[in-house]
NUFI-908549 format. One record per residue (C-alpha): x, y, z; residue number from 1. Coordinates in steps of 0.2 Angstrom, whole numbers, always signed. Example, Ala and Ser with C-alpha at 12.3 -4.5 7.8 and 13.67 -1.06 7.14 Angstrom:
// residues 2
{X = +62 Y = -22 Z = +39 i = 1} .
{X = +68 Y = -5 Z = +36 i = 2} .
***
This chain:
// residues 248
{X = +484 Y = +599 Z = +628 i = 1} .
{X = +472 Y = +583 Z = +627 i = 2} .
{X = +470 Y = +567 Z = +635 i = 3} .
{X = +486 Y = +555 Z = +639 i = 4} .
{X = +494 Y = +541 Z = +630 i = 5} .
{X = +510 Y = +535 Z = +623 i = 6} .
{X = +526 Y = +523 Z = +622 i = 7} .
{X = +535 Y = +513 Z = +610 i = 8} .
{X = +548 Y = +497 Z = +608 i = 9} .
{X = +566 Y = +500 Z = +601 i = 10} .
{X = +582 Y = +489 Z = +596 i = 11} .
{X = +600 Y = +486 Z = +600 i = 12} .
{X = +607 Y = +503 Z = +605 i = 13} .
{X = +624 Y = +511 Z = +606 i = 14} .
{X = +632 Y = +520 Z = +620 i = 15} .
{X = +630 Y = +536 Z = +610 i = 16} .
{X = +611 Y = +533 Z = +610 i = 17} .
{X = +610 Y = +530 Z = +627 i = 18} .
{X = +620 Y = +544 Z = +632 i = 19} .
{X = +607 Y = +556 Z = +621 i = 20} .
{X = +593 Y = +549 Z = +630 i = 21} .
{X = +600 Y = +554 Z = +647 i = 22} .
{X = +603 Y = +571 Z = +643 i = 23} .
{X = +586 Y = +576 Z = +637 i = 24} .
{X = +580 Y = +592 Z = +644 i = 25} .
{X = +561 Y = +596 Z = +646 i = 26} .
{X = +554 Y = +610 Z = +636 i = 27} .
{X = +543 Y = +623 Z = +643 i = 28} .
{X = +525 Y = +622 Z = +638 i = 29} .
{X = +519 Y = +637 Z = +627 i = 30} .
{X = +507 Y = +650 Z = +634 i = 31} .
{X = +495 Y = +648 Z = +617 i = 32} .
{X = +483 Y = +633 Z = +621 i = 33} .
{X = +475 Y = +624 Z = +606 i = 34} .
{X = +455 Y = +626 Z = +606 i = 35} .
{X = +449 Y = +608 Z = +608 i = 36} .
{X = +439 Y = +611 Z = +591 i = 37} .
{X = +453 Y = +614 Z = +580 i = 38} .
{X = +456 Y = +601 Z = +567 i = 39} .
{X = +472 Y = +597 Z = +557 i = 40} .
{X = +464 Y = +605 Z = +543 i = 41} .
{X = +462 Y = +621 Z = +551 i = 42} .
{X = +478 Y = +620 Z = +560 i = 43} .
{X = +486 Y = +618 Z = +542 i = 44} .
{X = +476 Y = +633 Z = +535 i = 45} .
{X = +484 Y = +644 Z = +548 i = 46} .
{X = +502 Y = +639 Z = +545 i = 47} .
{X = +498 Y = +642 Z = +526 i = 48} .
{X = +493 Y = +660 Z = +531 i = 49} .
{X = +509 Y = +662 Z = +539 i = 50} .
{X = +519 Y = +656 Z = +524 i = 51} .
{X = +523 Y = +641 Z = +533 i = 52} .
{X = +523 Y = +625 Z = +521 i = 53} .
{X = +529 Y = +608 Z = +522 i = 54} .
{X = +522 Y = +604 Z = +540 i = 55} .
{X = +509 Y = +590 Z = +535 i = 56} .
{X = +516 Y = +572 Z = +535 i = 57} .
{X = +512 Y = +560 Z = +522 i = 58} .
{X = +494 Y = +554 Z = +519 i = 59} .
{X = +501 Y = +537 Z = +521 i = 60} .
{X = +501 Y = +537 Z = +539 i = 61} .
{X = +484 Y = +533 Z = +546 i = 62} .
{X = +476 Y = +531 Z = +563 i = 63} .
{X = +475 Y = +512 Z = +569 i = 64} .
{X = +458 Y = +517 Z = +573 i = 65} .
{X = +448 Y = +531 Z = +566 i = 66} .
{X = +440 Y = +543 Z = +576 i = 67} .
{X = +455 Y = +549 Z = +587 i = 68} .
{X = +461 Y = +566 Z = +588 i = 69} .
{X = +477 Y = +569 Z = +598 i = 70} .
{X = +488 Y = +585 Z = +602 i = 71} .
{X = +504 Y = +584 Z = +610 i = 72} .
{X = +522 Y = +590 Z = +612 i = 73} .
{X = +534 Y = +580 Z = +599 i = 74} .
{X = +546 Y = +568 Z = +609 i = 75} .
{X = +557 Y = +560 Z = +595 i = 76} .
{X = +566 Y = +545 Z = +590 i = 77} .
{X = +574 Y = +540 Z = +575 i = 78} .
{X = +578 Y = +522 Z = +568 i = 79} .
{X = +592 Y = +516 Z = +556 i = 80} .
{X = +595 Y = +499 Z = +549 i = 81} .
{X = +609 Y = +488 Z = +556 i = 82} .
{X = +623 Y = +483 Z = +546 i = 83} .
{X = +629 Y = +469 Z = +557 i = 84} .
{X = +624 Y = +452 Z = +553 i = 85} .
{X = +607 Y = +447 Z = +561 i = 86} .
{X = +614 Y = +432 Z = +569 i = 87} .
{X = +628 Y = +442 Z = +578 i = 88} .
{X = +615 Y = +456 Z = +584 i = 89} .
{X = +602 Y = +445 Z = +589 i = 90} .
{X = +615 Y = +438 Z = +603 i = 91} .
{X = +613 Y = +455 Z = +612 i = 92} .
{X = +606 Y = +451 Z = +629 i = 93} .
{X = +598 Y = +468 Z = +631 i = 94} .
{X = +593 Y = +473 Z = +614 i = 95} .
{X = +579 Y = +485 Z = +620 i = 96} .
{X = +589 Y = +496 Z = +632 i = 97} .
{X = +591 Y = +512 Z = +622 i = 98} .
{X = +572 Y = +512 Z = +619 i = 99} .
{X = +567 Y = +509 Z = +637 i = 100} .
{X = +578 Y = +523 Z = +642 i = 101} .
{X = +569 Y = +535 Z = +630 i = 102} .
{X = +551 Y = +529 Z = +636 i = 103} .
{X = +556 Y = +529 Z = +654 i = 104} .
{X = +558 Y = +549 Z = +651 i = 105} .
{X = +542 Y = +550 Z = +644 i = 106} .
{X = +531 Y = +564 Z = +652 i = 107} .
{X = +512 Y = +568 Z = +653 i = 108} .
{X = +507 Y = +576 Z = +637 i = 109} .
{X = +521 Y = +569 Z = +626 i = 110} .
{X = +519 Y = +564 Z = +608 i = 111} .
{X = +530 Y = +549 Z = +603 i = 112} .
{X = +537 Y = +553 Z = +586 i = 113} .
{X = +546 Y = +539 Z = +576 i = 114} .
{X = +557 Y = +543 Z = +560 i = 115} .
{X = +563 Y = +527 Z = +552 i = 116} .
{X = +565 Y = +535 Z = +534 i = 117} .
{X = +549 Y = +525 Z = +530 i = 118} .
{X = +560 Y = +508 Z = +532 i = 119} .
{X = +547 Y = +493 Z = +531 i = 120} .
{X = +557 Y = +478 Z = +536 i = 121} .
{X = +548 Y = +478 Z = +553 i = 122} .
{X = +537 Y = +486 Z = +567 i = 123} .
{X = +543 Y = +498 Z = +579 i = 124} .
{X = +527 Y = +497 Z = +593 i = 125} .
{X = +516 Y = +486 Z = +601 i = 126} .
{X = +505 Y = +483 Z = +616 i = 127} .
{X = +518 Y = +484 Z = +630 i = 128} .
{X = +525 Y = +499 Z = +624 i = 129} .
{X = +507 Y = +506 Z = +623 i = 130} .
{X = +504 Y = +501 Z = +639 i = 131} .
{X = +519 Y = +509 Z = +646 i = 132} .
{X = +515 Y = +525 Z = +637 i = 133} .
{X = +498 Y = +527 Z = +644 i = 134} .
{X = +507 Y = +525 Z = +662 i = 135} .
{X = +518 Y = +538 Z = +658 i = 136} .
{X = +503 Y = +550 Z = +651 i = 137} .
{X = +509 Y = +551 Z = +633 i = 138} .
{X = +496 Y = +555 Z = +621 i = 139} .
{X = +500 Y = +544 Z = +607 i = 140} .
{X = +513 Y = +538 Z = +595 i = 141} .
{X = +516 Y = +543 Z = +576 i = 142} .
{X = +527 Y = +531 Z = +567 i = 143} .
{X = +532 Y = +534 Z = +548 i = 144} .
{X = +533 Y = +514 Z = +548 i = 145} .
{X = +524 Y = +498 Z = +554 i = 146} .
{X = +517 Y = +494 Z = +572 i = 147} .
{X = +509 Y = +477 Z = +579 i = 148} .
{X = +498 Y = +470 Z = +591 i = 149} .
{X = +483 Y = +480 Z = +582 i = 150} .
{X = +469 Y = +471 Z = +592 i = 151} .
{X = +478 Y = +473 Z = +609 i = 152} .
{X = +482 Y = +491 Z = +606 i = 153} .
{X = +465 Y = +496 Z = +600 i = 154} .
{X = +459 Y = +487 Z = +616 i = 155} .
{X = +469 Y = +498 Z = +627 i = 156} .
{X = +463 Y = +513 Z = +617 i = 157} .
{X = +481 Y = +521 Z = +615 i = 158} .
{X = +479 Y = +532 Z = +597 i = 159} .
{X = +492 Y = +525 Z = +585 i = 160} .
{X = +497 Y = +534 Z = +568 i = 161} .
{X = +508 Y = +523 Z = +558 i = 162} .
{X = +509 Y = +516 Z = +539 i = 163} .
{X = +502 Y = +500 Z = +543 i = 164} .
{X = +505 Y = +484 Z = +553 i = 165} .
{X = +517 Y = +470 Z = +552 i = 166} .
{X = +522 Y = +455 Z = +566 i = 167} .
{X = +540 Y = +457 Z = +563 i = 168} .
{X = +552 Y = +464 Z = +578 i = 169} .
{X = +564 Y = +478 Z = +575 i = 170} .
{X = +577 Y = +466 Z = +585 i = 171} .
{X = +592 Y = +464 Z = +575 i = 172} .
{X = +584 Y = +473 Z = +561 i = 173} .
{X = +585 Y = +491 Z = +566 i = 174} .
{X = +593 Y = +500 Z = +580 i = 175} .
{X = +591 Y = +519 Z = +587 i = 176} .
{X = +601 Y = +532 Z = +579 i = 177} .
{X = +596 Y = +547 Z = +589 i = 178} .
{X = +582 Y = +552 Z = +602 i = 179} .
{X = +576 Y = +571 Z = +605 i = 180} .
{X = +585 Y = +577 Z = +590 i = 181} .
{X = +576 Y = +584 Z = +574 i = 182} .
{X = +571 Y = +570 Z = +564 i = 183} .
{X = +561 Y = +568 Z = +548 i = 184} .
{X = +545 Y = +558 Z = +550 i = 185} .
{X = +533 Y = +555 Z = +535 i = 186} .
{X = +542 Y = +569 Z = +524 i = 187} .
{X = +541 Y = +583 Z = +539 i = 188} .
{X = +554 Y = +589 Z = +549 i = 189} .
{X = +550 Y = +587 Z = +568 i = 190} .
{X = +560 Y = +594 Z = +582 i = 191} .
{X = +557 Y = +591 Z = +600 i = 192} .
{X = +544 Y = +601 Z = +609 i = 193} .
{X = +535 Y = +605 Z = +591 i = 194} .
{X = +516 Y = +605 Z = +593 i = 195} .
{X = +509 Y = +591 Z = +584 i = 196} .
{X = +490 Y = +587 Z = +580 i = 197} .
{X = +483 Y = +572 Z = +573 i = 198} .
{X = +467 Y = +565 Z = +567 i = 199} .
{X = +456 Y = +557 Z = +555 i = 200} .
{X = +461 Y = +570 Z = +541 i = 201} .
{X = +481 Y = +568 Z = +545 i = 202} .
{X = +495 Y = +574 Z = +555 i = 203} .
{X = +500 Y = +593 Z = +556 i = 204} .
{X = +518 Y = +599 Z = +565 i = 205} .
{X = +520 Y = +616 Z = +571 i = 206} .
{X = +537 Y = +622 Z = +573 i = 207} .
{X = +540 Y = +630 Z = +591 i = 208} .
{X = +546 Y = +647 Z = +582 i = 209} .
{X = +528 Y = +649 Z = +576 i = 210} .
{X = +516 Y = +641 Z = +589 i = 211} .
{X = +509 Y = +656 Z = +597 i = 212} .
{X = +504 Y = +664 Z = +579 i = 213} .
{X = +499 Y = +647 Z = +571 i = 214} .
{X = +487 Y = +643 Z = +588 i = 215} .
{X = +481 Y = +660 Z = +588 i = 216} .
{X = +475 Y = +660 Z = +571 i = 217} .
{X = +469 Y = +641 Z = +571 i = 218} .
{X = +458 Y = +646 Z = +587 i = 219} .
{X = +450 Y = +660 Z = +578 i = 220} .
{X = +446 Y = +651 Z = +563 i = 221} .
{X = +438 Y = +637 Z = +572 i = 222} .
{X = +427 Y = +650 Z = +579 i = 223} .
{X = +423 Y = +659 Z = +563 i = 224} .
{X = +421 Y = +641 Z = +554 i = 225} .
{X = +409 Y = +638 Z = +566 i = 226} .
{X = +398 Y = +653 Z = +563 i = 227} .
{X = +400 Y = +650 Z = +545 i = 228} .
{X = +393 Y = +633 Z = +547 i = 229} .
{X = +377 Y = +639 Z = +555 i = 230} .
{X = +374 Y = +653 Z = +543 i = 231} .
{X = +375 Y = +641 Z = +528 i = 232} .
{X = +364 Y = +629 Z = +537 i = 233} .
{X = +352 Y = +645 Z = +539 i = 234} .
{X = +351 Y = +647 Z = +522 i = 235} .
{X = +365 Y = +659 Z = +517 i = 236} .
{X = +374 Y = +657 Z = +501 i = 237} .
{X = +394 Y = +653 Z = +498 i = 238} .
{X = +396 Y = +669 Z = +491 i = 239} .
{X = +387 Y = +678 Z = +506 i = 240} .
{X = +398 Y = +669 Z = +519 i = 241} .
{X = +414 Y = +670 Z = +508 i = 242} .
{X = +412 Y = +688 Z = +507 i = 243} .
{X = +408 Y = +691 Z = +524 i = 244} .
{X = +420 Y = +680 Z = +533 i = 245} .
{X = +433 Y = +674 Z = +519 i = 246} .
{X = +434 Y = +657 Z = +526 i = 247} .
{X = +427 Y = +642 Z = +517 i = 248} .
***
């Protein structure tokens, strides 16, 4: 795993959501360690080689600040729209409790993955949740909708990948539907504990069932591509390196 960062903010919750958050169990780490050189492209190619498709998130999800490369274990949360009238829901004196409990359970190496169904009515993350995430040792946050407090989050150095920014709070607009359950985020199914890598090219999710094989292939590919790069810069042709290594 790489550096540390992550956290979030959420809406009026139900007793069911709170119960789910408290029942979360820690997932064992994989024995396969991803090489720091591995990119999202190399990880995607490695999944392709195993016949695993549909694990790359929508290109609409971009880093708040370019240059980030984060790797972590998925900690999932899903939001849904609130059906009740906003003026009624807004009276809830403790609207963020379910999200607070979810965030207080964050552990070192977690990558917060937020699924909203692409709902665009509000933001789901900001400065204070980022600060809490950093304090808990989270790696970063991936959200298939909006975040806010961009300048402040950037100043904290916390990696955020989202569809953009918007100042609206999710309070009285959205609420937590589930935590630490399989969710869909940016067109990809993500389960708790899945390996997630995000960089400037995009976001790749590796299911736990194929993690060992995928990480092994990705590490090998990173080493091979490094050799191919050196040989191309040294004058060998694309045809020559392709015939020799089968990698481009």
